N, C-alpha and C positions, 0 to 999 in steps of 0.2 A: 211451711212445712218444716218445722225442725226439727231438724238430724242428734239424730242420736246417738253419734261419735263423734268423741272431743278431737279438735283439730289435731294433726297429728306433729309431731316435732320434729324434725335431724337432729343428730349430733352437731354440735359445731363441729369441724373438717379438723383431719392432725395436717400439722405439718411435716409435710414432704423431705425425704430423708432423702439427697441424691445422694448419688454414686460415688462422689469428691469428697465425700466427707469420711469414707471406708478405704480410701484407694491412699497407699504411698507417693510421693513427691519419683519423677522418673527420677532411676538410677544415671549417678554421673558420669560419663562418660574418661573422666581420670580413674575411677574406681577399677572398671573393665581393664583397661589399660595398663593399671601397677599390676591385675591380680594374672594380667596376660606376659607381663615384663620379669615380678616377683614370686608366681608361685614357684612353693618345695615340695607340694604335695601333685603327684601324677596317679590317677584310680585307671587303669587301664580295664574298659567301655569293651571292649571288642571291636571286630569292619573297621579300623583305624580309626580310634577314638578316642576322645583321652578325655578325663575330670580331671580340673585346676584348678587348683584353689591355693592362697596361703593360710599357714600354722601360725600358731597364735606363737609361738615361737619368730617364727620371720615377720611380725604386725609390728615387733616389738625393734625391727634391728631401725639403724636411725634413718637407713634413706626409702624404707617404705613410709616410717613417718615421716618423710618430707614430703613426696610423693602423693599422699594422701591428703599430710594436714588431719581437717575435724571427721571427713569421712574414714576416718578408723576400721568403729566401731561396721559401720557400715557393710564392710568390706572381707571382716569380720563372718559373715551370710553368707557373701556370695563362692559366687562355680561358676568354671565355665565348660560346657561343653566344645570341643579341638576336635575338627578335622583333620587325620595327620598326613593323610596322602591328597589337599587340598589345601591344609595348613592355610584355614578360616573355624569364624566362630558357626559353633553346629548354632547354639544358645545359652543364654544368657540367666543362669537360672540365683535367685534371693534366699534368703530363707527368708519366715514372715514376721 
């Protein structure tokens, strides 16, 4: 008995996209250290928390340039949420 339907064809599999293709490399600890040491912008967030950042003017200073090296551009988008009571980092935030 002959089949009245043609043979089923499947589409070629698409290459899968891995998450690693979209992630940025991990933030170097030297960038976090430089923001903690050289920050010049502080924004009170309440409950003893402060947001620390480097301003564009501070990023141009020689000591900051020496500490950051080629990571200067990346440090411009980093902010650290700091706990004043415990003297510890709560979270490191990085702009996309």
